[in-house]
PQR file with spaces between the fields and no chain letter, atoms N, CA, C, O and H, PARSE charges and radii, in Angstrom:
ATOM       1  N    MET     1     -18.564  -12.405  -15.516 -0.4000 1.5000
ATOM       2  CA   MET     1     -19.308  -11.593  -14.558 -0.0000 2.0000
ATOM       3  C    MET     1     -19.369  -10.166  -15.083  0.5500 1.7000
ATOM       4  O    MET     1     -18.422   -9.667  -15.691 -0.5500 1.4000
ATOM       5  N    SER     2     -20.473   -9.539  -14.840 -0.4000 1.5000
ATOM       6  CA   SER     2     -20.606   -8.146  -15.251 -0.0000 2.0000
ATOM       7  C    SER     2     -19.868   -7.248  -14.263  0.5500 1.7000
ATOM       8  O    SER     2     -19.299   -7.724  -13.280 -0.5500 1.4000
ATOM       9  H    SER     2     -21.242   -9.944  -14.346  0.4000 1.0000
ATOM      10  N    GLU     3     -19.883   -5.969  -14.529 -0.4000 1.5000
ATOM      11  CA   GLU     3     -19.177   -5.030  -13.662 -0.0000 2.0000
ATOM      12  C    GLU     3     -19.837   -4.927  -12.300  0.5500 1.7000
ATOM      13  O    GLU     3     -21.048   -5.096  -12.157 -0.5500 1.4000
ATOM      14  H    GLU     3     -20.344   -5.582  -15.327  0.4000 1.0000
ATOM      15  N    TRP     4     -19.009   -4.646  -11.303 -0.4000 1.5000
ATOM      16  CA   TRP     4     -19.506   -4.457   -9.941 -0.0000 2.0000
ATOM      17  C    TRP     4     -20.234   -3.130   -9.831  0.5500 1.7000
ATOM      18  O    TRP     4     -19.844   -2.140  -10.450 -0.5500 1.4000
ATOM      19  H    TRP     4     -18.025   -4.510  -11.419  0.4000 1.0000
ATOM      20  N    ILE     5     -21.285   -3.120   -9.047 -0.4000 1.5000
ATOM      21  CA   ILE     5     -22.002   -1.899   -8.700 -0.0000 2.0000
ATOM      22  C    ILE     5     -21.720   -1.643   -7.229  0.5500 1.7000
ATOM      23  O    ILE     5     -22.048   -2.473   -6.381 -0.5500 1.4000
ATOM      24  H    ILE     5     -21.602   -3.925   -8.545  0.4000 1.0000
ATOM      25  N    LEU     6     -21.121   -0.513   -6.922 -0.4000 1.5000
ATOM      26  CA   LEU     6     -20.805   -0.183   -5.541 -0.0000 2.0000
ATOM      27  C    LEU     6     -22.061    0.257   -4.803  0.5500 1.7000
ATOM      28  O    LEU     6     -22.973    0.840   -5.390 -0.5500 1.4000
ATOM      29  H    LEU     6     -20.855    0.161   -7.611  0.4000 1.0000
ATOM      30  N    ALA     7     -22.091   -0.032   -3.507 -0.4000 1.5000
ATOM      31  CA   ALA     7     -23.247    0.334   -2.679 -0.0000 2.0000
ATOM      32  C    ALA     7     -22.769    1.100   -1.445  0.5500 1.7000
ATOM      33  O    ALA     7     -22.919    0.619   -0.322 -0.5500 1.4000
ATOM      34  H    ALA     7     -21.350   -0.506   -3.030  0.4000 1.0000
ATOM      35  N    PRO     8     -22.190    2.295   -1.648 -0.5600 1.5000
ATOM      36  CA   PRO     8     -21.629    3.041   -0.516  0.2800 2.0000
ATOM      37  C    PRO     8     -22.666    3.470    0.516  0.5500 1.7000
ATOM      38  O    PRO     8     -22.323    3.732    1.669 -0.5500 1.4000
ATOM      39  N    GLU     9     -23.943    3.544    0.104 -0.4000 1.5000
ATOM      40  CA   GLU     9     -24.990    3.955    1.033 -0.0000 2.0000
ATOM      41  C    GLU     9     -25.437    2.804    1.940  0.5500 1.7000
ATOM      42  O    GLU     9     -26.174    3.019    2.902 -0.5500 1.4000
ATOM      43  H    GLU     9     -24.221    3.331   -0.833  0.4000 1.0000
ATOM      44  N    SER    10     -24.992    1.593    1.633 -0.4000 1.5000
ATOM      45  CA   SER    10     -25.415    0.425    2.401 -0.0000 2.0000
ATOM      46  C    SER    10     -24.491    0.188    3.593  0.5500 1.7000
ATOM      47  O    SER    10     -23.272    0.326    3.488 -0.5500 1.4000
ATOM      48  H    SER    10     -24.394    1.419    0.852  0.4000 1.0000
ATOM      49  N    SER    11     -25.084   -0.165    4.714 -0.4000 1.5000
ATOM      50  CA   SER    11     -24.277   -0.473    5.900 -0.0000 2.0000
ATOM      51  C    SER    11     -23.862   -1.934    5.924  0.5500 1.7000
ATOM      52  O    SER    11     -23.058   -2.330    6.768 -0.5500 1.4000
ATOM      53  H    SER    11     -26.074   -0.277    4.800  0.4000 1.0000
ATOM      54  N    ASN    12     -24.399   -2.750    5.006 -0.4000 1.5000
ATOM      55  CA   ASN    12     -24.138   -4.180    5.020 -0.0000 2.0000
ATOM      56  C    ASN    12     -23.496   -4.703    3.737  0.5500 1.7000
ATOM      57  O    ASN    12     -22.759   -5.689    3.767 -0.5500 1.4000
ATOM      58  H    ASN    12     -25.052   -2.428    4.321  0.4000 1.0000
ATOM      59  N    ILE    13     -23.774   -4.048    2.614 -0.4000 1.5000
ATOM      60  CA   ILE    13     -23.318   -4.527    1.313 -0.0000 2.0000
ATOM      61  C    ILE    13     -22.269   -3.569    0.741  0.5500 1.7000
ATOM      62  O    ILE    13     -22.483   -2.358    0.688 -0.5500 1.4000
ATOM      63  H    ILE    13     -24.373   -3.248    2.590  0.4000 1.0000
ATOM      64  N    ILE    14     -21.134   -4.129    0.315 -0.4000 1.5000
ATOM      65  CA   ILE    14     -20.088   -3.313   -0.315 -0.0000 2.0000
ATOM      66  C    ILE    14     -20.402   -3.108   -1.797  0.5500 1.7000
ATOM      67  O    ILE    14     -20.376   -1.988   -2.308 -0.5500 1.4000
ATOM      68  H    ILE    14     -20.960   -5.113    0.358  0.4000 1.0000
ATOM      69  N    ARG    15     -20.700   -4.232   -2.477 -0.4000 1.5000
ATOM      70  CA   ARG    15     -20.938   -4.165   -3.915 -0.0000 2.0000
ATOM      71  C    ARG    15     -21.694   -5.421   -4.363  0.5500 1.7000
ATOM      72  O    ARG    15     -21.804   -6.400   -3.626 -0.5500 1.4000
ATOM      73  H    ARG    15     -20.721   -5.141   -2.062  0.4000 1.0000
ATOM      74  N    TYR    16     -22.206   -5.358   -5.582 -0.4000 1.5000
ATOM      75  CA   TYR    16     -22.922   -6.487   -6.143 -0.0000 2.0000
ATOM      76  C    TYR    16     -22.820   -6.444   -7.662  0.5500 1.7000
ATOM      77  O    TYR    16     -22.527   -5.401   -8.248 -0.5500 1.4000
ATOM      78  H    TYR    16     -22.117   -4.562   -6.181  0.4000 1.0000
ATOM      79  N    SER    17     -23.066   -7.586   -8.291 -0.4000 1.5000
ATOM      80  CA   SER    17     -23.062   -7.652   -9.746 -0.0000 2.0000
ATOM      81  C    SER    17     -24.068   -8.698  -10.198  0.5500 1.7000
ATOM      82  O    SER    17     -24.550   -9.504   -9.402 -0.5500 1.4000
ATOM      83  H    SER    17     -23.305   -8.433   -7.815  0.4000 1.0000
ATOM      84  N    TYR    18     -24.373   -8.671  -11.479 -0.4000 1.5000
ATOM      85  CA   TYR    18     -25.375   -9.581  -12.022 -0.0000 2.0000
ATOM      86  C    TYR    18     -24.915  -10.096  -13.368  0.5500 1.7000
ATOM      87  O    TYR    18     -24.529   -9.325  -14.246 -0.5500 1.4000
ATOM      88  H    TYR    18     -23.982   -8.017  -12.126  0.4000 1.0000
ATOM      89  N    GLU    19     -24.958  -11.393  -13.518 -0.4000 1.5000
ATOM      90  CA   GLU    19     -24.641  -12.029  -14.796 -0.0000 2.0000
ATOM      91  C    GLU    19     -25.960  -12.450  -15.429  0.5500 1.7000
ATOM      92  O    GLU    19     -26.565  -13.444  -15.027 -0.5500 1.4000
ATOM      93  H    GLU    19     -25.271  -12.019  -12.805  0.4000 1.0000
ATOM      94  N    GLU    20     -26.392  -11.697  -16.408 -0.4000 1.5000
ATOM      95  CA   GLU    20     -27.726  -11.888  -16.976 -0.0000 2.0000
ATOM      96  C    GLU    20     -27.874  -13.227  -17.682  0.5500 1.7000
ATOM      97  O    GLU    20     -28.930  -13.854  -17.586 -0.5500 1.4000
ATOM      98  H    GLU    20     -25.900  -10.890  -16.735  0.4000 1.0000
ATOM      99  N    THR    21     -26.850  -13.679  -18.385 -0.4000 1.5000
ATOM     100  CA   THR    21     -26.933  -14.933  -19.136 -0.0000 2.0000
ATOM     101  C    THR    21     -27.285  -16.109  -18.235  0.5500 1.7000
ATOM     102  O    THR    21     -28.140  -16.925  -18.579 -0.5500 1.4000
ATOM     103  H    THR    21     -25.993  -13.170  -18.463  0.4000 1.0000
ATOM     104  N    ASN    22     -26.621  -16.196  -17.077 -0.4000 1.5000
ATOM     105  CA   ASN    22     -26.844  -17.302  -16.143 -0.0000 2.0000
ATOM     106  C    ASN    22     -27.735  -16.919  -14.965  0.5500 1.7000
ATOM     107  O    ASN    22     -28.022  -17.748  -14.101 -0.5500 1.4000
ATOM     108  H    ASN    22     -25.927  -15.533  -16.798  0.4000 1.0000
ATOM     109  N    GLN    23     -28.166  -15.674  -14.932 -0.4000 1.5000
ATOM     110  CA   GLN    23     -29.038  -15.147  -13.870 -0.0000 2.0000
ATOM     111  C    GLN    23     -28.432  -15.354  -12.483  0.5500 1.7000
ATOM     112  O    GLN    23     -29.073  -15.880  -11.573 -0.5500 1.4000
ATOM     113  H    GLN    23     -27.933  -15.000  -15.634  0.4000 1.0000
ATOM     114  N    ILE    24     -27.177  -14.923  -12.350 -0.4000 1.5000
ATOM     115  CA   ILE    24     -26.482  -15.039  -11.060 -0.0000 2.0000
ATOM     116  C    ILE    24     -26.248  -13.647  -10.487  0.5500 1.7000
ATOM     117  O    ILE    24     -25.589  -12.810  -11.105 -0.5500 1.4000
ATOM     118  H    ILE    24     -26.656  -14.496  -13.089  0.4000 1.0000
ATOM     119  N    LEU    25     -26.794  -13.413   -9.305 -0.4000 1.5000
ATOM     120  CA   LEU    25     -26.562  -12.183   -8.557 -0.0000 2.0000
ATOM     121  C    LEU    25     -25.470  -12.478   -7.541  0.5500 1.7000
ATOM     122  O    LEU    25     -25.619  -13.378   -6.715 -0.5500 1.4000
ATOM     123  H    LEU    25     -27.329  -14.093   -8.803  0.4000 1.0000
ATOM     124  N    THR    26     -24.377  -11.732   -7.595 -0.4000 1.5000
ATOM     125  CA   THR    26     -23.281  -11.895   -6.648 -0.0000 2.0000
ATOM     126  C    THR    26     -23.263  -10.682   -5.732  0.5500 1.7000
ATOM     127  O    THR    26     -23.302   -9.543   -6.197 -0.5500 1.4000
ATOM     128  H    THR    26     -24.256  -11.000   -8.266  0.4000 1.0000
ATOM     129  N    VAL    27     -23.203  -10.933   -4.420 -0.4000 1.5000
ATOM     130  CA   VAL    27     -23.226   -9.862   -3.434 -0.0000 2.0000
ATOM     131  C    VAL    27     -22.027  -10.026   -2.512  0.5500 1.7000
ATOM     132  O    VAL    27     -21.778  -11.109   -1.981 -0.5500 1.4000
ATOM     133  H    VAL    27     -23.172  -11.858   -4.042  0.4000 1.0000
ATOM     134  N    GLU    28     -21.284   -8.930   -2.330 -0.4000 1.5000
ATOM     135  CA   GLU    28     -20.163   -8.913   -1.390 -0.0000 2.0000
ATOM     136  C    GLU    28     -20.544   -8.039   -0.199  0.5500 1.7000
ATOM     137  O    GLU    28     -20.952   -6.887   -0.351 -0.5500 1.4000
ATOM     138  H    GLU    28     -21.487   -8.051   -2.761  0.4000 1.0000
ATOM     139  N    PHE    29     -20.399   -8.623    0.992 -0.4000 1.5000
ATOM     140  CA   PHE    29     -20.807   -7.950    2.224 -0.0000 2.0000
ATOM     141  C    PHE    29     -19.621   -7.306    2.924  0.5500 1.7000
ATOM     142  O    PHE    29     -18.469   -7.638    2.647 -0.5500 1.4000
ATOM     143  H    PHE    29     -20.068   -9.558    1.115  0.4000 1.0000
ATOM     144  N    ASN    30     -19.911   -6.383    3.832 -0.4000 1.5000
ATOM     145  CA   ASN    30     -18.870   -5.703    4.604 -0.0000 2.0000
ATOM     146  C    ASN    30     -18.005   -6.675    5.389  0.5500 1.7000
ATOM     147  O    ASN    30     -16.843   -6.384    5.674 -0.5500 1.4000
ATOM     148  H    ASN    30     -20.847   -6.113    4.057  0.4000 1.0000
ATOM     149  N    SER    31     -18.563   -7.827    5.739 -0.4000 1.5000
ATOM     150  CA   SER    31     -17.825   -8.832    6.493 -0.0000 2.0000
ATOM     151  C    SER    31     -16.738   -9.489    5.652  0.5500 1.7000
ATOM     152  O    SER    31     -15.875  -10.193    6.177 -0.5500 1.4000
ATOM     153  H    SER    31     -19.507   -8.063    5.507  0.4000 1.0000
ATOM     154  N    GLY    32     -16.786   -9.251    4.323 -0.4000 1.5000
ATOM     155  CA   GLY    32     -15.821   -9.862    3.421 -0.0000 2.0000
ATOM     156  C    GLY    32     -16.372  -11.100    2.737  0.5500 1.7000
ATOM     157  O    GLY    32     -15.763  -11.603    1.793 -0.5500 1.4000
ATOM     158  H    GLY    32     -17.487   -8.680    3.896  0.4000 1.0000
ATOM     159  N    SER    33     -17.506  -11.597    3.194 -0.4000 1.5000
ATOM     160  CA   SER    33     -18.096  -12.776    2.556 -0.0000 2.0000
ATOM     161  C    SER    33     -18.770  -12.375    1.245  0.5500 1.7000
ATOM     162  O    SER    33     -19.236  -11.248    1.071 -0.5500 1.4000
ATOM     163  H    SER    33     -18.000  -11.188    3.961  0.4000 1.0000
ATOM     164  N    ARG    34     -18.801  -13.340    0.338 -0.4000 1.5000
ATOM     165  CA   ARG    34     -19.396  -13.111   -0.978 -0.0000 2.0000
ATOM     166  C    ARG    34     -20.311  -14.291   -1.298  0.5500 1.7000
ATOM     167  O    ARG    34     -19.936  -15.451   -1.127 -0.5500 1.4000
ATOM     168  H    ARG    34     -18.422  -14.255    0.479  0.4000 1.0000
ATOM     169  N    TYR    35     -21.502  -13.975   -1.760 -0.4000 1.5000
ATOM     170  CA   TYR    35     -22.486  -15.008   -2.079 -0.0000 2.0000
ATOM     171  C    TYR    35     -22.973  -14.874   -3.506  0.5500 1.7000
ATOM     172  O    TYR    35     -23.150  -13.768   -4.017 -0.5500 1.4000
ATOM     173  H    TYR    35     -21.806  -13.033   -1.899  0.4000 1.0000
ATOM     174  N    ASP    36     -23.188  -16.021   -4.148 -0.4000 1.5000
ATOM     175  CA   ASP    36     -23.847  -16.082   -5.442 -0.0000 2.0000
ATOM     176  C    ASP    36     -25.275  -16.561   -5.217  0.5500 1.7000
ATOM     177  O    ASP    36     -25.496  -17.558   -4.529 -0.5500 1.4000
ATOM     178  H    ASP    36     -23.044  -16.919   -3.733  0.4000 1.0000
ATOM     179  N    TYR    37     -26.238  -15.862   -5.787 -0.4000 1.5000
ATOM     180  CA   TYR    37     -27.641  -16.259   -5.750 -0.0000 2.0000
ATOM     181  C    TYR    37     -28.022  -16.649   -7.172  0.5500 1.7000
ATOM     182  O    TYR    37     -27.804  -15.887   -8.114 -0.5500 1.4000
ATOM     183  H    TYR    37     -26.059  -15.052   -6.346  0.4000 1.0000
ATOM     184  N    TYR    38     -28.595  -17.846   -7.322 -0.4000 1.5000
ATOM     185  CA   TYR    38     -28.835  -18.428   -8.644 -0.0000 2.0000
ATOM     186  C    TYR    38     -30.284  -18.286   -9.098  0.5500 1.7000
ATOM     187  O    TYR    38     -31.216  -18.249   -8.294 -0.5500 1.4000
ATOM     188  H    TYR    38     -28.772  -18.465   -6.557  0.4000 1.0000
ATOM     189  N    ASP    39     -30.434  -18.209  -10.436 -0.4000 1.5000
ATOM     190  CA   ASP    39     -31.752  -18.130  -11.084 -0.0000 2.0000
ATOM     191  C    ASP    39     -32.539  -16.890  -10.660  0.5500 1.7000
ATOM     192  O    ASP    39     -33.764  -16.927  -10.543 -0.5500 1.4000
ATOM     193  H    ASP    39     -29.677  -18.240  -11.089  0.4000 1.0000
ATOM     194  N    VAL    40     -31.823  -15.804  -10.437 -0.4000 1.5000
ATOM     195  CA   VAL    40     -32.459  -14.538  -10.054 -0.0000 2.0000
ATOM     196  C    VAL    40     -32.895  -13.809  -11.332  0.5500 1.7000
ATOM     197  O    VAL    40     -32.054  -13.467  -12.162 -0.5500 1.4000
ATOM     198  H    VAL    40     -30.828  -15.774  -10.532  0.4000 1.0000
ATOM     199  N    PRO    41     -34.186  -13.573  -11.493 -0.5600 1.5000
ATOM     200  CA   PRO    41     -34.662  -12.890  -12.708  0.2800 2.0000
ATOM     201  C    PRO    41     -34.122  -11.456  -12.806  0.5500 1.7000
ATOM     202  O    PRO    41     -33.802  -10.819  -11.802 -0.5500 1.4000
ATOM     203  N    THR    42     -34.034  -10.987  -14.022 -0.4000 1.5000
ATOM     204  CA   THR    42     -33.519   -9.646  -14.274 -0.0000 2.0000
ATOM     205  C    THR    42     -34.313   -8.580  -13.523  0.5500 1.7000
ATOM     206  O    THR    42     -33.728   -7.612  -13.037 -0.5500 1.4000
ATOM     207  H    THR    42     -34.294  -11.504  -14.838  0.4000 1.0000
ATOM     208  N    HIS    43     -35.634   -8.740  -13.417 -0.4000 1.5000
ATOM     209  CA   HIS    43     -36.438   -7.706  -12.751 -0.0000 2.0000
ATOM     210  C    HIS    43     -36.100   -7.600  -11.256  0.5500 1.7000
ATOM     211  O    HIS    43     -36.252   -6.530  -10.666 -0.5500 1.4000
ATOM     212  H    HIS    43     -36.109   -9.527  -13.811  0.4000 1.0000
ATOM     213  N    ILE    44     -35.652   -8.681  -10.652 -0.4000 1.5000
ATOM     214  CA   ILE    44     -35.233   -8.628   -9.244 -0.0000 2.0000
ATOM     215  C    ILE    44     -33.931   -7.821   -9.134  0.5500 1.7000
ATOM     216  O    ILE    44     -33.788   -6.986   -8.241 -0.5500 1.4000
ATOM     217  H    ILE    44     -35.529   -9.550  -11.131  0.4000 1.0000
ATOM     218  N    PHE    45     -32.995   -8.073  -10.037 -0.4000 1.5000
ATOM     219  CA   PHE    45     -31.746   -7.301  -10.063 -0.0000 2.0000
ATOM     220  C    PHE    45     -32.036   -5.816  -10.303  0.5500 1.7000
ATOM     221  O    PHE    45     -31.461   -4.956   -9.637 -0.5500 1.4000
ATOM     222  H    PHE    45     -33.110   -8.751  -10.762  0.4000 1.0000
ATOM     223  N    GLU    46     -32.913   -5.521  -11.240 -0.4000 1.5000
ATOM     224  CA   GLU    46     -33.263   -4.122  -11.528 -0.0000 2.0000
ATOM     225  C    GLU    46     -33.887   -3.469  -10.297  0.5500 1.7000
ATOM     226  O    GLU    46     -33.631   -2.298  -10.016 -0.5500 1.4000
ATOM     227  H    GLU    46     -33.380   -6.220  -11.781  0.4000 1.0000
ATOM     228  N    GLY    47     -34.700   -4.219   -9.571 -0.4000 1.5000
ATOM     229  CA   GLY    47     -35.298   -3.706   -8.348 -0.0000 2.0000
ATOM     230  C    GLY    47     -34.255   -3.394   -7.292  0.5500 1.7000
ATOM     231  O    GLY    47     -34.377   -2.412   -6.560 -0.5500 1.4000
ATOM     232  H    GLY    47     -34.908   -5.170   -9.800  0.4000 1.0000
ATOM     233  N    MET    48     -33.232   -4.228   -7.216 -0.4000 1.5000
ATOM     234  CA   MET    48     -32.165   -3.982   -6.235 -0.0000 2.0000
ATOM     235  C    MET    48     -31.405   -2.705   -6.580  0.5500 1.7000
ATOM     236  O    MET    48     -31.039   -1.935   -5.692 -0.5500 1.4000
ATOM     237  H    MET    48     -33.133   -5.025   -7.811  0.4000 1.0000
ATOM     238  N    LYS    49     -31.172   -2.486   -7.869 -0.4000 1.5000
ATOM     239  CA   LYS    49     -30.445   -1.284   -8.290 -0.0000 2.0000
ATOM     240  C    LYS    49     -31.171   -0.011   -7.874  0.5500 1.7000
ATOM     241  O    LYS    49     -30.530    0.990   -7.553 -0.5500 1.4000
ATOM     242  H    LYS    49     -31.469   -3.112   -8.590  0.4000 1.0000
ATOM     243  N    THR    50     -32.497   -0.040   -7.876 -0.4000 1.5000
ATOM     244  CA   THR    50     -33.263    1.169   -7.567 -0.0000 2.0000
ATOM     245  C    THR    50     -33.741    1.237   -6.116  0.5500 1.7000
ATOM     246  O    THR    50     -34.318    2.241   -5.697 -0.5500 1.4000
ATOM     247  H    THR    50     -33.017   -0.853   -8.136  0.4000 1.0000
ATOM     248  N    ALA    51     -33.504    0.177   -5.355 -0.4000 1.5000
ATOM     249  CA   ALA    51     -33.976    0.139   -3.962 -0.0000 2.0000
ATOM     250  C    ALA    51     -33.235    1.161   -3.097  0.5500 1.7000
ATOM     251  O    ALA    51     -32.025    1.345   -3.230 -0.5500 1.4000
ATOM     252  H    ALA    51     -33.036   -0.638   -5.695  0.4000 1.0000
ATOM     253  N    ASP    52     -33.981    1.818   -2.214 -0.4000 1.5000
ATOM     254  CA   ASP    52     -33.366    2.759   -1.279 -0.0000 2.0000
ATOM     255  C    ASP    52     -32.424    2.035   -0.326  0.5500 1.7000
ATOM     256  O    ASP    52     -31.354    2.549    0.002 -0.5500 1.4000
ATOM     257  H    ASP    52     -34.964    1.668   -2.106  0.4000 1.0000
ATOM     258  N    SER    53     -32.816    0.846    0.118 -0.4000 1.5000
ATOM     259  CA   SER    53     -31.980    0.050    1.014 -0.0000 2.0000
ATOM     260  C    SER    53     -31.660   -1.276    0.330  0.5500 1.7000
ATOM     261  O    SER    53     -32.535   -2.128    0.176 -0.5500 1.4000
ATOM     262  H    SER    53     -33.685    0.429   -0.148  0.4000 1.0000
ATOM     263  N    LYS    54     -30.411   -1.445   -0.078 -0.4000 1.5000
ATOM     264  CA   LYS    54     -29.996   -2.677   -0.758 -0.0000 2.0000
ATOM     265  C    LYS    54     -30.143   -3.882    0.167  0.5500 1.7000
ATOM     266  O    LYS    54     -30.587   -4.945   -0.265 -0.5500 1.4000
ATOM     267  H    LYS    54     -29.701   -0.753    0.047  0.4000 1.0000
ATOM     268  N    GLY    55     -29.774   -3.722    1.429 -0.4000 1.5000
ATOM     269  CA   GLY    55     -29.854   -4.821    2.387 -0.0000 2.0000
ATOM     270  C    GLY    55     -31.279   -5.267    2.634  0.5500 1.7000
ATOM     271  O    GLY    55     -31.557   -6.466    2.659 -0.5500 1.4000
ATOM     272  H    GLY    55     -29.413   -2.858    1.781  0.4000 1.0000
ATOM     273  N    LYS    56     -32.191   -4.318    2.818 -0.4000 1.5000
ATOM     274  CA   LYS    56     -33.602   -4.664    3.040 -0.0000 2.0000
ATOM     275  C    LYS    56     -34.187   -5.342    1.804  0.5500 1.7000
ATOM     276  O    LYS    56     -34.943   -6.307    1.909 -0.5500 1.4000
ATOM     277  H    LYS    56     -31.965   -3.344    2.798  0.4000 1.0000
ATOM     278  N    TYR    57     -33.827   -4.824    0.638 -0.4000 1.5000
ATOM     279  CA   TYR    57     -34.322   -5.417   -0.604 -0.0000 2.0000
ATOM     280  C    TYR    57     -33.814   -6.848   -0.736  0.5500 1.7000
ATOM     281  O    TYR    57     -34.579   -7.753   -1.070 -0.5500 1.4000
ATOM     282  H    TYR    57     -33.212   -4.040    0.552  0.4000 1.0000
ATOM     283  N    LEU    58     -32.525   -7.055   -0.474 -0.4000 1.5000
ATOM     284  CA   LEU    58     -31.939   -8.392   -0.548 -0.0000 2.0000
ATOM     285  C    LEU    58     -32.652   -9.337    0.411  0.5500 1.7000
ATOM     286  O    LEU    58     -33.006  -10.455    0.036 -0.5500 1.4000
ATOM     287  H    LEU    58     -31.903   -6.320   -0.202  0.4000 1.0000
ATOM     288  N    ASN    59     -32.862   -8.895    1.639 -0.4000 1.5000
ATOM     289  CA   ASN    59     -33.522   -9.733    2.645 -0.0000 2.0000
ATOM     290  C    ASN    59     -34.957  -10.076    2.255  0.5500 1.7000
ATOM     291  O    ASN    59     -35.410  -11.196    2.494 -0.5500 1.4000
ATOM     292  H    ASN    59     -32.574   -7.988    1.944  0.4000 1.0000
ATOM     293  N    SER    60     -35.669   -9.138    1.665 -0.4000 1.5000
ATOM     294  CA   SER    60     -37.081   -9.342    1.340 -0.0000 2.0000
ATOM     295  C    SER    60     -37.312  -10.075    0.024  0.5500 1.7000
ATOM     296  O    SER    60     -38.282  -10.820   -0.113 -0.5500 1.4000
ATOM     297  H    SER    60     -35.302   -8.228    1.471  0.4000 1.0000
ATOM     298  N    ASN    61     -36.422   -9.866   -0.942 -0.4000 1.5000
ATOM     299  CA   ASN    61     -36.697  -10.346   -2.299 -0.0000 2.0000
ATOM     300  C    ASN    61     -35.742  -11.400   -2.836  0.5500 1.7000
ATOM     301  O    ASN    61     -36.012  -12.004   -3.874 -0.5500 1.4000
ATOM     302  H    ASN    61     -35.634   -9.260   -0.831  0.4000 1.0000
ATOM     303  N    VAL    62     -34.633  -11.630   -2.149 -0.4000 1.5000
ATOM     304  CA   VAL    62     -33.648  -12.586   -2.663 -0.0000 2.0000
ATOM     305  C    VAL    62     -33.399  -13.721   -1.669  0.5500 1.7000
ATOM     306  O    VAL    62     -33.578  -14.892   -2.002 -0.5500 1.4000
ATOM     307  H    VAL    62     -34.413  -11.139   -1.306  0.4000 1.0000
ATOM     308  N    LYS    63     -32.990  -13.374   -0.458 -0.4000 1.5000
ATOM     309  CA   LYS    63     -32.711  -14.403    0.547 -0.0000 2.0000
ATOM     310  C    LYS    63     -33.963  -15.227    0.828  0.5500 1.7000
ATOM     311  O    LYS    63     -35.047  -14.684    1.042 -0.5500 1.4000
ATOM     312  H    LYS    63     -32.844  -12.423   -0.188  0.4000 1.0000
ATOM     313  N    GLY    64     -33.794  -16.530    0.822 -0.4000 1.5000
ATOM     314  CA   GLY    64     -34.926  -17.419    1.077 -0.0000 2.0000
ATOM     315  C    GLY    64     -35.773  -17.711   -0.147  0.5500 1.7000
ATOM     316  O    GLY    64     -36.672  -18.551   -0.105 -0.5500 1.4000
ATOM     317  H    GLY    64     -32.913  -16.971    0.649  0.4000 1.0000
ATOM     318  N    HIS    65     -35.479  -17.005   -1.254 -0.4000 1.5000
ATOM     319  CA   HIS    65     -36.248  -17.213   -2.487 -0.0000 2.0000
ATOM     320  C    HIS    65     -35.427  -17.912   -3.565  0.5500 1.7000
ATOM     321  O    HIS    65     -35.984  -18.565   -4.447 -0.5500 1.4000
ATOM     322  H    HIS    65     -34.749  -16.323   -1.288  0.4000 1.0000
ATOM     323  N    TYR    66     -34.109  -17.778   -3.496 -0.4000 1.5000
ATOM     324  CA   TYR    66     -33.244  -18.311   -4.544 -0.0000 2.0000
ATOM     325  C    TYR    66     -32.118  -19.135   -3.925  0.5500 1.7000
ATOM     326  O    TYR    66     -31.665  -18.860   -2.814 -0.5500 1.4000
ATOM     327  H    TYR    66     -33.656  -17.247   -2.780  0.4000 1.0000
ATOM     328  N    ARG    67     -31.680  -20.147   -4.665 -0.4000 1.5000
ATOM     329  CA   ARG    67     -30.535  -20.955   -4.219 -0.0000 2.0000
ATOM     330  C    ARG    67     -29.313  -20.049   -4.123  0.5500 1.7000
ATOM     331  O    ARG    67     -29.211  -19.056   -4.843 -0.5500 1.4000
ATOM     332  H    ARG    67     -32.048  -20.370   -5.568  0.4000 1.0000
ATOM     333  N    TYR    68     -28.400  -20.391   -3.243 -0.4000 1.5000
ATOM     334  CA   TYR    68     -27.194  -19.584   -3.080 -0.0000 2.0000
ATOM     335  C    TYR    68     -26.022  -20.452   -2.673  0.5500 1.7000
ATOM     336  O    TYR    68     -26.186  -21.584   -2.218 -0.5500 1.4000
ATOM     337  H    TYR    68     -28.483  -21.197   -2.658  0.4000 1.0000
ATOM     338  N    ALA    69     -24.836  -19.892   -2.848 -0.4000 1.5000
ATOM     339  CA   ALA    69     -23.603  -20.555   -2.402 -0.0000 2.0000
ATOM     340  C    ALA    69     -22.626  -19.475   -1.998  0.5500 1.7000
ATOM     341  O    ALA    69     -22.514  -18.435   -2.648 -0.5500 1.4000
ATOM     342  H    ALA    69     -24.703  -18.972   -3.217  0.4000 1.0000
ATOM     343  N    ARG    70     -21.915  -19.744   -0.903 -0.4000 1.5000
ATOM     344  CA   ARG    70     -20.879  -18.812   -0.474 -0.0000 2.0000
ATOM     345  C    ARG    70     -19.640  -19.078   -1.312  0.5500 1.7000
ATOM     346  O    ARG    70     -19.265  -20.231   -1.527 -0.5500 1.4000
ATOM     347  H    ARG    70     -22.006  -20.589   -0.375  0.4000 1.0000
ATOM     348  N    GLN    71     -19.009  -18.021   -1.781 -0.4000 1.5000
ATOM     349  CA   GLN    71     -17.793  -18.177   -2.595 -0.0000 2.0000
ATOM     350  C    GLN    71     -16.593  -18.388   -1.711  0.5500 1.7000
ATOM     351  O    GLN    71     -15.477  -18.539   -2.209 -0.5500 1.4000
ATOM     352  H    GLN    71     -19.313  -17.085   -1.607  0.4000 1.0000
């Protein structure tokens, strides 16, 4: 797994990371739950890094579009 990126400005997400080789986006939420999203293209991860709202970006561009599993 790559290094965690902290999201202190987010009210819902604590941190996230991306494994480019396997295209896995991992997101840890304030609730303590952690999810892996599979087959996420690099451009989606790059978009999340620059998004003003990480939670809104995740909801619009990741959830419902990619397979996921709770860790």
